[in-house]
PADOTI-580074 format. One line per 10 residues: their letters; for each residue x, y, z of C-alpha. Coordinates in nm, 2 decimals. Layout:
<midos>
a	X/Y/Z  ...
</midos>
This chain:
<midos>
msidtakpsi	9.51/14.67/-14.64  9.75/14.41/-14.60  9.74/14.07/-14.43  9.95/13.78/-14.45  9.86/13.43/-14.35  10.01/13.27/-14.58  10.08/12.91/-14.58  10.37/12.69/-14.71  10.29/12.64/-15.08  10.55/12.55/-15.38
iqeeltgtie	10.41/12.78/-15.66  10.29/13.17/-15.52  10.13/13.33/-15.80  9.94/13.68/-15.80  9.60/13.77/-15.89  9.43/14.09/-15.97  9.06/14.19/-16.03  8.73/14.30/-15.86  8.53/14.12/-15.64  8.25/14.04/-15.82
kfiyqnneng	7.97/13.85/-15.57  8.06/13.65/-15.23  7.95/13.28/-15.23  8.05/13.24/-14.85  8.14/13.43/-14.56  8.23/13.29/-14.18  8.27/13.64/-13.94  8.38/13.43/-13.70  8.71/13.34/-13.84  8.75/13.52/-14.14
ftvfvislrq	8.76/13.26/-14.39  8.56/13.34/-14.73  8.45/13.20/-15.09  8.41/13.47/-15.35  8.43/13.51/-15.71  8.62/13.76/-15.85  8.61/13.94/-16.22  8.94/13.91/-16.41  9.07/14.10/-16.73  8.91/14.03/-17.04
nqstivkgfl	8.55/13.90/-16.89  8.73/13.61/-16.71  8.60/13.53/-16.37  8.74/13.24/-16.11  8.68/13.16/-15.73  8.90/13.24/-15.45  8.87/13.14/-15.15  9.10/13.18/-14.79  9.12/13.31/-14.43  9.09/13.73/-14.55
paiqpgqevt	9.00/14.03/-14.42  8.69/14.26/-14.45  8.65/14.29/-14.80  8.32/14.36/-14.97  8.17/14.33/-15.36  8.34/14.58/-15.59  8.67/14.62/-15.41  8.97/14.59/-15.64  9.20/14.30/-15.49  9.56/14.21/-15.53
lrgswvmhqk	9.60/13.84/-15.42  9.86/13.57/-15.32  9.84/13.21/-15.34  9.85/12.93/-15.53  9.55/12.74/-15.74  9.42/12.39/-15.65  9.18/12.18/-15.76  8.83/12.11/-15.57  8.68/11.77/-15.63  8.33/11.90/-15.65
fgrqfeassc	8.38/12.29/-15.78  8.69/12.21/-15.98  9.00/12.44/-16.05  9.00/12.76/-15.77  9.28/13.01/-15.64  9.36/12.96/-15.24  9.49/13.31/-15.11  9.70/13.35/-14.85  9.75/13.75/-14.86  9.52/14.01/-14.97
vatlptsivg	9.58/14.37/-15.07  9.24/14.57/-15.12  9.21/14.94/-15.28  8.86/15.11/-15.29  8.67/15.09/-15.64  8.70/15.35/-15.90  8.50/15.20/-16.17  8.07/15.28/-16.21  8.05/14.93/-16.19  8.26/14.87/-15.90
lksylgsgli	8.13/15.18/-15.68  7.76/15.05/-15.71  7.87/14.71/-15.59  8.07/14.86/-15.34  7.84/15.09/-15.17  7.53/14.88/-15.21  7.71/14.56/-15.04  7.54/14.74/-14.68  7.93/14.80/-14.58  7.79/15.16/-14.50
kgigkvyaek	7.45/15.21/-14.24  7.20/15.39/-14.48  7.33/15.33/-14.81  7.17/15.03/-14.98  7.15/14.94/-15.36  6.90/15.19/-15.43  7.10/15.45/-15.24  7.44/15.33/-15.44  7.29/15.40/-15.76  7.16/15.77/-15.70
lvsqfgaqtl	7.52/15.86/-15.55  7.72/15.69/-15.81  7.51/15.87/-16.07  7.56/16.19/-15.91  7.92/16.19/-15.85  8.02/15.94/-16.06  8.40/15.79/-15.99  8.46/16.07/-15.72  8.16/15.95/-15.51  8.41/15.80/-15.22
eiidkhpekl	8.59/16.14/-15.21  8.29/16.34/-15.15  8.17/16.13/-14.95  8.50/16.15/-14.75  8.59/16.52/-14.78  8.28/16.72/-14.92  8.03/16.49/-14.74  7.85/16.85/-14.75  7.75/16.82/-15.10  7.54/16.52/-15.04
htvpgigpkr	7.29/16.73/-14.99  7.21/16.77/-15.35  7.13/16.39/-15.45  6.78/16.41/-15.49  6.59/16.17/-15.24  6.84/16.21/-14.98  6.74/16.34/-14.66  6.92/16.56/-14.38  6.89/16.26/-14.13  7.01/15.97/-14.40
iesiirawqd	7.34/16.22/-14.48  7.37/16.24/-14.11  7.35/15.87/-14.11  7.60/15.78/-14.38  7.88/16.07/-14.29  7.87/15.88/-13.96  7.90/15.53/-14.08  8.17/15.61/-14.28  8.35/15.74/-14.07  8.30/15.47/-13.81
qkeisnvmvf	8.39/15.21/-14.10  8.70/15.36/-14.12  8.79/15.34/-13.77  8.65/15.01/-13.77  8.86/14.92/-14.05  9.17/15.00/-13.86  9.09/14.79/-13.56  9.06/14.50/-13.80  9.33/14.53/-13.96  9.48/14.57/-13.62
lqdkgistty	9.30/14.25/-13.47  9.33/14.03/-13.80  9.73/14.08/-13.78  9.71/13.97/-13.45  9.53/13.64/-13.54  9.19/13.78/-13.47  8.88/13.73/-13.73  8.70/14.02/-13.84  8.38/13.97/-13.64  8.48/14.17/-13.32
atkiykkygh	8.60/14.50/-13.50  8.25/14.68/-13.46  8.18/14.56/-13.17  8.53/14.65/-12.98  8.49/15.01/-13.17  8.11/15.06/-13.04  8.24/14.98/-12.70  8.60/15.18/-12.70  8.56/15.43/-12.99  8.85/15.60/-13.12
esialvtenp	9.06/15.44/-12.82  8.99/15.11/-12.93  9.35/15.05/-13.05  9.53/15.20/-12.74  9.34/15.03/-12.49  9.35/14.69/-12.64  9.71/14.78/-12.66  9.75/14.87/-12.28  9.53/14.60/-12.16  9.40/14.33/-12.38
yrlaediwgi	9.23/14.10/-12.11  8.99/14.39/-12.04  8.83/14.25/-12.37  8.75/13.95/-12.17  8.53/14.15/-11.93  8.38/14.44/-12.14  8.28/14.28/-12.49  8.01/14.04/-12.51  8.11/13.71/-12.72  8.52/13.78/-12.62
gfkiadsiaq	8.65/13.51/-12.41  8.96/13.49/-12.25  9.14/13.23/-12.49  9.09/13.56/-12.78  9.17/13.82/-12.55  9.51/13.59/-12.43  9.61/13.51/-12.79  9.60/13.89/-12.88  9.78/13.98/-12.51  10.04/13.75/-12.63
slgfehhsvk	10.06/13.88/-12.99  10.15/14.23/-12.82  10.43/14.08/-12.60  10.28/13.99/-12.25  10.45/13.71/-12.13  10.34/13.39/-12.05  10.41/13.39/-11.69  10.33/13.75/-11.63  10.13/13.83/-11.28  9.87/14.02/-11.53
rvragilfal	9.79/13.76/-11.72  9.77/13.53/-11.41  9.52/13.83/-11.28  9.29/13.81/-11.58  9.35/13.42/-11.56  9.21/13.38/-11.22  8.91/13.64/-11.28  8.77/13.48/-11.58  8.85/13.14/-11.41  8.62/13.26/-11.10
nehisqghly	8.36/13.42/-11.38  8.32/13.08/-11.54  8.28/12.88/-11.24  8.02/13.16/-11.16  7.86/13.08/-11.45  7.72/12.79/-11.30  7.52/12.95/-11.05  7.78/12.96/-10.78  7.89/13.25/-10.58  8.20/13.16/-10.45
selqdlkekt	8.50/12.93/-10.58  8.69/12.71/-10.33  9.03/12.89/-10.34  9.23/12.52/-10.40  8.96/12.46/-10.69  9.02/12.80/-10.86  9.37/12.79/-10.82  9.40/12.43/-10.99  9.15/12.57/-11.28  9.38/12.88/-11.30
valleldndk	9.64/12.70/-11.36  9.51/12.44/-11.62  9.37/12.75/-11.86  9.69/12.93/-11.85  9.90/12.61/-11.87  10.15/12.76/-11.64  10.45/12.52/-11.54  10.36/12.36/-11.18  10.71/12.50/-11.07  10.63/12.88/-11.12
sapllktafh	10.28/12.87/-11.04  10.27/12.87/-10.67  10.42/13.19/-10.62  10.27/13.36/-10.91  9.89/13.26/-10.80  10.01/13.40/-10.46  10.11/13.73/-10.60  9.85/13.74/-10.83  9.59/13.69/-10.56  9.79/13.93/-10.33
dlydmdkiki	9.71/14.19/-10.59  9.34/14.12/-10.64  9.27/14.15/-10.35  9.48/14.48/-10.26  9.29/14.57/-10.56  8.98/14.52/-10.39  8.89/14.29/-10.69  8.79/13.99/-10.46  8.71/13.89/-10.13  8.79/13.63/-9.92
iskdnlhfit	8.57/13.42/-9.71  8.63/13.13/-9.45  8.43/12.85/-9.34  8.48/12.51/-9.21  8.90/12.57/-9.27  8.85/12.62/-9.64  8.90/12.98/-9.76  8.62/13.07/-10.08  8.71/13.38/-10.33  8.43/13.59/-10.47
htqhyfteyg	8.40/13.89/-10.64  8.33/14.24/-10.41  8.04/14.30/-10.57  7.90/13.95/-10.52  8.02/13.94/-10.19  7.83/14.28/-10.08  7.54/14.20/-10.26  7.48/13.87/-10.06  7.58/13.99/-9.77  7.37/14.32/-9.81
taqkvkklle	7.10/14.09/-9.90  7.07/13.93/-9.55  7.13/14.28/-9.41  6.81/14.40/-9.55  6.62/14.09/-9.47  6.71/14.12/-9.11  6.59/14.49/-9.16  6.30/14.41/-9.28  6.24/14.15/-9.03  6.32/14.38/-8.70
ypsnlhfdit	6.12/14.69/-8.82  5.78/14.76/-8.72  5.51/14.72/-8.99  5.24/15.00/-9.07  5.00/14.70/-9.13  4.77/14.62/-8.85  4.54/14.32/-8.93  4.28/14.18/-8.72  4.40/13.82/-8.76  4.05/13.64/-8.63
evrnyienpk	3.85/13.86/-8.83  4.07/13.80/-9.16  4.04/13.41/-9.08  3.63/13.44/-9.08  3.61/13.62/-9.40  3.82/13.38/-9.54  3.67/13.06/-9.41  3.34/13.16/-9.51  3.38/13.24/-9.91  3.04/13.41/-10.08
nneialnekq	2.88/13.25/-10.35  3.03/13.07/-10.62  3.36/13.18/-10.44  3.64/12.89/-10.44  3.64/12.79/-10.08  4.00/12.79/-9.95  4.25/12.43/-9.78  4.36/12.53/-9.44  4.73/12.54/-9.58  4.62/12.82/-9.83
idgiitclkh	4.43/13.00/-9.54  4.74/12.97/-9.27  4.91/13.10/-9.59  4.73/13.39/-9.65  4.75/13.50/-9.24  5.11/13.41/-9.23  5.20/13.68/-9.52  4.94/13.96/-9.36  5.16/13.81/-8.99  5.52/13.82/-9.11
kvsivtggpg	5.71/14.10/-9.28  5.87/13.84/-9.53  5.72/13.58/-9.65  5.71/13.29/-9.88  5.47/13.05/-10.03  5.56/12.78/-10.28  5.38/12.47/-10.43  5.32/12.30/-10.74  5.09/12.38/-11.04  4.76/12.31/-10.90
tgkttlikkc	4.77/12.37/-10.56  4.62/12.70/-10.55  4.90/12.92/-10.57  4.71/13.20/-10.80  4.39/13.15/-10.58  4.62/13.22/-10.26  4.72/13.57/-10.45  4.37/13.67/-10.57  4.25/13.63/-10.20  4.54/13.79/-10.03
ieildnhkvs	4.50/14.10/-10.32  4.14/14.11/-10.18  4.19/14.17/-9.84  4.44/14.41/-9.92  4.20/14.60/-10.12  3.95/14.60/-9.84  4.18/14.76/-9.60  4.31/15.00/-9.86  4.65/14.89/-9.84  4.88/15.01/-10.12
yklaaptgra	5.06/14.71/-10.28  5.22/14.63/-10.60  5.29/14.31/-10.83  5.57/14.18/-11.04  5.75/13.92/-11.19  6.13/13.86/-11.34  6.01/13.82/-11.68  5.77/13.98/-11.89  5.60/13.69/-12.00  5.56/13.62/-11.63
akrmsestgk	5.39/13.96/-11.50  5.16/13.96/-11.83  5.05/13.59/-11.65  5.01/13.74/-11.29  4.79/14.06/-11.46  4.59/13.80/-11.61  4.51/13.57/-11.34  4.45/13.85/-11.10  4.29/14.08/-11.31  4.54/14.35/-11.12
qattihrlle	4.82/14.55/-11.30  5.14/14.36/-11.26  5.48/14.45/-11.43  5.83/14.35/-11.45  6.09/14.42/-11.19  6.33/14.61/-11.37  6.01/14.83/-11.45  5.89/14.80/-11.12  6.28/14.95/-11.01  6.27/15.22/-11.29
fdpnsfgftr	6.58/15.10/-11.47  6.81/15.37/-11.60  6.99/15.27/-11.89  7.23/15.60/-11.85  7.32/15.53/-11.47  7.30/15.17/-11.50  7.11/15.09/-11.23  6.80/15.13/-11.05  6.58/15.43/-10.99  6.42/15.31/-10.72
nennalavdy	6.67/15.20/-10.45  6.72/15.27/-10.03  6.73/15.62/-10.16  6.40/15.64/-10.34  6.20/15.41/-10.21  5.91/15.27/-10.35  5.54/15.44/-10.24  5.42/15.06/-10.11  5.31/14.89/-9.80  5.29/14.58/-9.94
livdeasmld	5.51/14.39/-10.23  5.39/14.06/-10.44  5.65/13.91/-10.61  5.56/13.61/-10.86  5.77/13.34/-11.00  6.06/13.38/-10.74  6.23/13.10/-10.79  6.38/13.29/-11.11  6.55/13.56/-10.87  6.91/13.56/-10.85
ifliyailka	7.13/13.75/-10.59  7.13/14.07/-10.77  6.74/14.10/-10.83  6.62/14.02/-10.47  6.91/14.28/-10.34  6.76/14.53/-10.54  6.44/14.41/-10.46  6.52/14.48/-10.08  6.68/14.79/-10.15  6.36/14.96/-10.29
lphsahvlfi	6.16/14.87/-10.02  6.06/15.10/-9.74  6.15/14.95/-9.39  5.80/14.89/-9.27  5.66/14.76/-9.59  5.56/14.36/-9.64  5.71/14.13/-9.92  5.56/13.82/-10.00  5.78/13.59/-10.22  5.55/13.32/-10.45
gdvdqlpsvg	5.74/13.07/-10.62  5.80/12.70/-10.68  6.12/12.57/-10.47  6.12/12.25/-10.67  6.18/12.39/-11.05  6.54/12.51/-11.16  6.70/12.75/-10.98  6.74/13.11/-11.12  6.99/13.13/-11.43  7.16/13.39/-11.29
pgnvlndlle	7.41/13.35/-10.93  7.23/13.23/-10.63  7.01/13.02/-10.47  6.80/13.25/-10.31  6.45/13.10/-10.25  6.57/12.77/-10.14  6.84/12.95/-9.90  6.56/13.18/-9.74  6.35/12.86/-9.67  6.68/12.69/-9.57
snrvahirlt	6.73/12.98/-9.34  6.43/12.93/-9.13  6.45/13.32/-9.09  6.14/13.34/-9.31  5.78/13.29/-9.23  5.69/13.06/-9.52  5.42/12.76/-9.62  5.42/12.51/-9.87  5.09/12.43/-10.06  5.07/12.03/-10.13
eifrqaqnsm	4.70/11.95/-10.24  4.61/11.96/-10.58  4.29/12.13/-10.62  3.98/11.92/-10.76  3.97/12.18/-11.06  4.30/12.07/-11.15  4.33/11.67/-11.06  4.15/11.58/-11.44  4.48/11.76/-11.59  4.76/11.46/-11.66
iiinahrinr	5.02/11.72/-11.69  4.93/11.87/-11.33  4.89/11.47/-11.23  5.24/11.39/-11.41  5.40/11.70/-11.33  5.32/11.58/-10.94  5.44/11.22/-11.05  5.75/11.35/-11.14  5.83/11.58/-10.86  5.76/11.33/-10.65
gefpiapveg	6.01/11.06/-10.82  5.75/10.83/-11.03  5.72/10.80/-11.39  5.46/11.00/-11.57  5.12/10.81/-11.71  4.88/10.80/-12.02  4.56/10.97/-11.94  4.38/10.79/-11.70  3.96/10.72/-11.81  3.75/11.09/-11.70
akkdfifine	4.07/11.30/-11.76  4.17/11.54/-12.00  4.40/11.40/-12.32  4.65/11.66/-12.25  4.97/11.43/-12.19  5.11/11.23/-12.47  5.43/11.00/-12.46  5.59/10.95/-12.80  5.84/10.65/-12.73  6.14/10.68/-12.99
ddpahlaghl	6.47/10.51/-12.95  6.67/10.72/-13.26  6.70/11.11/-13.20  6.72/11.13/-13.55  6.35/11.08/-13.62  6.31/11.36/-13.35  6.27/11.59/-13.72  6.02/11.37/-13.87  5.79/11.34/-13.55  5.83/11.71/-13.47
ehiyskgltr	5.70/11.76/-13.84  5.35/11.58/-13.80  5.32/11.78/-13.44  5.34/12.11/-13.59  5.15/12.01/-13.91  4.91/11.83/-13.77  4.90/11.72/-13.42  4.85/12.07/-13.27  4.57/12.16/-13.47  4.36/11.90/-13.36
fgihhgnait	4.42/12.04/-13.00  4.30/12.39/-13.12  4.63/12.47/-13.06  4.82/12.74/-13.33  5.19/12.67/-13.36  5.31/13.02/-13.22  5.17/12.91/-12.92  5.39/12.58/-12.86  5.70/12.56/-12.78  6.01/12.27/-12.82
lvpmnrgiag	6.16/12.24/-12.46  6.52/12.07/-12.49  6.73/11.99/-12.24  7.07/12.10/-12.41  7.16/12.34/-12.73  7.40/12.10/-12.92  7.35/11.79/-13.09  7.12/11.60/-13.32  6.82/11.64/-13.05  6.96/11.98/-12.96
tqkinvdiqs	6.79/12.36/-13.00  7.06/12.46/-13.27  6.94/12.16/-13.46  6.59/12.20/-13.38  6.56/12.56/-13.43  6.67/12.50/-13.82  6.43/12.23/-13.84  6.08/12.38/-13.75  6.17/12.71/-13.90  6.20/12.52/-14.24
mlngsptelk	5.87/12.38/-14.15  5.72/12.73/-14.02  5.89/12.96/-14.23  6.07/12.76/-14.48  5.96/13.07/-14.80  6.22/13.20/-14.96  6.24/13.60/-14.92  6.47/13.86/-14.97  6.41/13.99/-14.63  6.70/13.76/-14.40
vtyhgyqfki	7.00/13.80/-14.30  7.28/13.53/-14.20  7.48/13.58/-13.87  7.69/13.34/-13.70  7.52/13.04/-13.90  7.20/13.16/-13.79  6.96/13.26/-14.06  6.68/13.54/-13.94  6.38/13.60/-14.12  6.06/13.81/-14.10
kdrvmqirnn	5.84/13.64/-13.84  6.07/13.42/-13.70  6.04/13.39/-13.35  6.38/13.49/-13.17  6.48/13.49/-12.80  6.77/13.71/-12.62  7.04/13.55/-12.51  7.20/13.83/-12.26  7.08/14.12/-12.06  7.10/14.41/-12.25
ytklvfngdi	7.01/14.68/-12.01  7.01/14.97/-12.28  6.75/14.80/-12.49  6.58/14.68/-12.21  6.55/14.35/-12.30  6.66/14.03/-12.10  6.80/13.68/-12.10  6.50/13.48/-12.26  6.25/13.74/-12.34  6.11/13.59/-12.67
giitnidktd	5.99/13.83/-12.98  5.90/13.79/-13.37  6.08/13.96/-13.62  5.86/14.23/-13.74  6.08/14.37/-13.98  6.50/14.33/-14.18  6.62/14.66/-14.35  6.96/14.59/-14.52  6.98/14.95/-14.62  7.06/15.10/-14.27
qvmhvsfldr	7.14/14.70/-14.15  6.89/14.72/-13.88  6.62/14.42/-13.74  6.29/14.51/-13.53  6.20/14.26/-13.30  5.84/14.32/-13.15  5.87/14.21/-12.76  5.48/14.18/-12.64  5.45/14.55/-12.60  5.70/14.69/-12.76
iveyefseld	5.98/14.71/-13.08  6.34/14.66/-13.01  6.58/14.79/-13.28  6.90/14.58/-13.35  7.19/14.67/-13.54  7.31/14.40/-13.74  7.64/14.36/-13.53  7.42/14.30/-13.29  7.20/13.99/-13.37  7.50/13.74/-13.19
elvlayaisi	7.23/13.88/-12.86  6.96/13.70/-13.05  6.92/13.33/-13.13  6.60/13.16/-13.29  6.36/13.03/-13.05  6.12/12.76/-13.22  6.31/12.57/-12.93  6.47/12.68/-12.64  6.66/12.51/-12.36  6.49/12.42/-12.03
hksqgsefda	6.63/12.66/-11.79  6.56/12.92/-12.04  6.18/12.88/-12.04  6.16/12.95/-11.66  5.89/13.22/-11.61  5.73/13.16/-11.93  5.38/12.94/-12.00  5.28/12.80/-12.36  4.97/12.61/-12.48  5.15/12.36/-12.61
aiipifmqhy	5.52/12.25/-12.46  5.69/11.92/-12.69  5.98/11.78/-12.47  6.29/11.57/-12.65  6.44/11.36/-12.39  6.71/11.11/-12.49  6.99/10.93/-12.36  7.25/11.18/-12.49  7.14/11.44/-12.29  7.23/11.24/-11.97
mllrrnliyt	7.45/11.52/-11.84  7.19/11.75/-11.78  6.91/11.51/-11.70  6.75/11.59/-11.38  6.47/11.54/-11.22  6.40/11.91/-11.18  6.46/11.96/-11.54  6.18/11.76/-11.68  5.96/11.87/-11.37  6.02/12.28/-11.51
aitrakklci	5.97/12.14/-11.83  5.64/12.00/-11.79  5.54/12.26/-11.58  5.56/12.52/-11.87  5.27/12.35/-12.07  4.90/12.45/-12.02  4.70/12.30/-12.26  4.91/12.00/-12.39  5.25/11.86/-12.31  5.42/11.60/-12.55
figqpkaigm	5.72/11.39/-12.43  5.93/11.30/-12.70  6.20/11.01/-12.65  6.34/10.70/-12.43  6.17/10.63/-12.14  6.55/10.51/-12.01  6.63/10.89/-12.02  6.31/11.03/-11.85  6.35/10.75/-11.58  6.72/10.89/-11.53
ainntkdikr	6.59/11.23/-11.54  6.38/11.15/-11.25  6.62/10.92/-11.06  6.83/11.19/-11.06  6.77/11.46/-10.77  7.19/11.51/-10.72  7.15/11.90/-10.83  7.47/12.06/-10.85  7.48/12.22/-10.49  7.54/12.58/-10.55
itflqdylss	7.78/12.77/-10.35  7.68/13.03/-10.15  7.64/13.19/-9.79  7.28/13.37/-9.74  7.15/13.10/-9.49  7.48/13.19/-9.30  7.45/13.52/-9.31  7.12/13.53/-9.20  7.17/13.29/-8.93  7.51/13.41/-8.83
elqcr	7.79/13.68/-8.83  8.00/13.49/-9.10  8.19/13.77/-9.30  8.47/13.81/-9.53  8.81/13.91/-9.44
</midos>
C-alpha cells in the first residue's frame, strides 16, 4: 500500500526497515509512533500519519529527521510503502499482532514453525494445508481463512479511504456493512455513510464526496445536508424542525453562498418530498419538516390511542365492590390514600390511563394492589419496562414477572422489527408499563400496535423527570392532551418521610434547596461543599475507599452521575479516575480503543441501540473476558453475556460515571452527583431531580451551592417540537 501525505520538507530521505513495535497508535486519525529495526541491528523511532501497518511488516518510508525535545532524534514519515514480511521473526511478529482474528502469539508460533517463510502464501492460496498444523481445529481454520480474506478487502477499503484523507478506523465498519461492494457503494453515494455507519458523521462523508468530485453546490450534497441537519435536530428530542430554521442550519452546515442557496434548497426540499423522504406539517402559519417514518409513527400513535379508547373493553369490574375491597385492607396491609384509590379505580374503568408521581408517593403500592385485583378477577396481564434494570426492579417490587418492552414484543434481529404487532397481537387483557417517562415515540407506537383493541394499558412514571433520550415527549403529551385518564400522586407515604433522599427530591421538585438531615431522619443525604472541580477526584477517592463502607454499600452498587461528558468534572475524566481507584492493577487482559482502556471487571455502558445484540443505549454491564487472539470482548448484562469484536468497542464506554440522562430507569444503592458551574449549560431542575431519585440508600452531592441553586431555579427546559397532542385533539395532518 502506498499513501502520500507529504508536508513541505527541506530534505526528504528514504528509510527501510522492519516494524518492531508500536509506542502509540491513534486509530481515529492514523497518527502512529513506532520503533523500526534497521540494518546492522540499529533501530530508531518513527512518527507520522500513516496507513494501517503491523509489527513485522517491512516498510519503506520517506520523510525527514527531526529533533524531539524529550525523546531526541526521530524520523518523521510523510509516506509509507509496506510489504508483507518474509523473515521468520517478521512473520511471527506480524501474525501475532492480532491483525488476523483467530491468530494470536501462540498460533502464530505454530503456523510459522510449520510453514516457515511460506506461511502467508499457505494461508492465502493453500488454506487446506492448515489442517496439518497440530492444535488448530476446523473452526479456527475457518475463522483464519475468513479473517484473512476480510483483511485483504479491508486493506483495499483502507487505502481507498486514506487516499481521500480519511482515517483507518472506519474501514472495518464500512466493510462489515457493505462487504465486497464497499468501494463501489461509497463511490456512488458517499453521503450514505453518515446514515449507515455508526460514528461517521456528515462532515466525514462530505469530505469523501468532495474528494470524489461531488460539486460543492450539487443538489445531491444539499439533499444530504438537509437530512443530516434534520437528524441533528431530532437527536435533541424533537420530532420536527421548523422549515426556516432547518434551511439556516443547512446553509451553515454546507457553507453555501447565500445568493445560490435559495434555489438549491427549494429543489432539494422538493426532491426529498417527491422521494417520500420528508413530510411537511403546517400549523400557526409555520411549516415543519420531519422524516416520513417519524410522521407516521407519531400520527399512528395518536390513532392507536383513539382506537383503544373507542373500542369496547372485555373487562367489567364492579367498581363499588372494588372500592369497598380497597378501602378495607386486611391485617398488616398498607392503607391506601384517596389518590391511590382513585388511581386504581381510574385504571380499571378506562382503557388507557396514566399514574404519575414522585418518589415515596406510593406508585409501587398502587401497582401491587392493581395486580392483586386483576389476579382476583383472573385477568390476563403483563408487566413491562423500557430497560432491563427497570424491569428487574419492577419484578422485585411486585413479586411478579416483568420483562423489557423489547422482549415483550419479541424483537427479531433478522427482520429488524417486532414479532408482536397488529397482525400478531399480545395475548393479554391488561398491560402495565413502568418508567413511562422513558418511552420515546417509536417504543410507545410499537406497544400500542401490539395491543388487542379490547385491552387496557396503564402507563406509570414520573413526568417531572427528564424526558426520553429518544425523540418525542410522550408521557407529557398524553397528559396534556386531556384525552387520557390520569392521576397524579403527591402525598409522601409515612414510611418514606424519614428519608432525606425523598424529602430533598420533593424539595428540589418544588424549587427549594435540599437540606441536611433533620432529627429523626435517615442520614442518607450528604452535601459536600466544593468550589474547585479540580478537587473532585480527591473527594471521589475518599468516598470510594472509605465513605461507602460506612453505609454498608459496595462500590459495585454505587454510581457517579454527571450532567455532561466533557471537562474536568465530566464523565470521561471521572471514569478514568475511578477506574484507576477500583481497577487500576496492571493486567495483560486489556484493550485500548478510542482513548479508553478496557480491562477485566470494568463496568461499561452501551451508548447506542444494537438490535442485533439486543443491547440498548444506557444498558450497563461488566467485562468478563478479553480474548486478544480472537479479538473479542465479553460483557455480562444482567442475565446474559454479549460478545463484542474489537472493531465494535466504540459502542461502549466506561460506566463508573455516567450522564444523568443515561441513568433514567436505573436505581443504585449510592449516587454521587457532582454539580459545578462549569455544567451551567445543562443545569435544569428536572436534571438534578432525576439524579437524586436514582439513589436508594445514599445520595452525595458534591459541588457549588450556586450551581445547584441555578439548576433548581431553571425550569425552562428545551420544549420539544412534537404534535402528538394535536393529533389526539384535532385533525392536524401533513401535506
